[in-house]
N, C-alpha and C positions, 0 to 999 in steps of 0.2 A: 579486519572485518571480512567475512566470507562473501563470495558472490551469491546473489539471490536468484539469478537466472542465466541461461545460456546467452541471451542477448547482451546482458551486462558483461559477461566474460569476453564476448567478441568485441565489445566496445573498448574494453580495457586493453585488449590485444592490439586494436587499431591505434589507440593512444600511445601505446608502447612503441609501435613501429614509427609513428610520427615523432616520437621523442618528447611527448608532452608529459609522460610519467616515467619514473625510473623503473628499471628492471627489478629492483629490490621491492618496490611497492607491488608490482604485478605478482611477483613470486610470493610475497607475504599473503596476499589475498588468495592466491591459488592454493597455497599450503593450508590455510585455514579452512578453505572449502573442502579440501580432500577429494575423495572420489564419489561424492554425493551425486545422485541423480537429480539434476536441476530442471525445472520447468523451462519451456522456451521463453515465455514472458510472464511477468508478475504484474497483476493489475492492482490498483488501489481498492481497498474495501469501501463499499458505499457508506456514506454517513448514516448513522442511525436516525430513523425518522422520529420526530417528536409527535406524541399523540395529540390529537385535536382536543382542545378543552371544550367540554359541554357547557352550554349556558344553563345556568340554574335560575329558575324563575321562582318568585315568591309564591306562597300558597294562595294568597289573596288574588293574584292575577290568574292563577290556574283555575280557581273556582269560577271566575267571571266567564271563562271560555266555555264552560259547560252549559 
């Protein structure tokens, strides 16, 4: 799986130095990423908003309002 951001790449390098991941794992991710220009950080996409449902009134009640 390739890196998604520069921050993620730095985090993996830190984990490699600490010995929490293997060098093979880091190299695999680095190889799959290649020389792509990565953004500094990636944010989650906001959830799609649901449209507000309009209340439907019956014709009889709308005639009374007039």
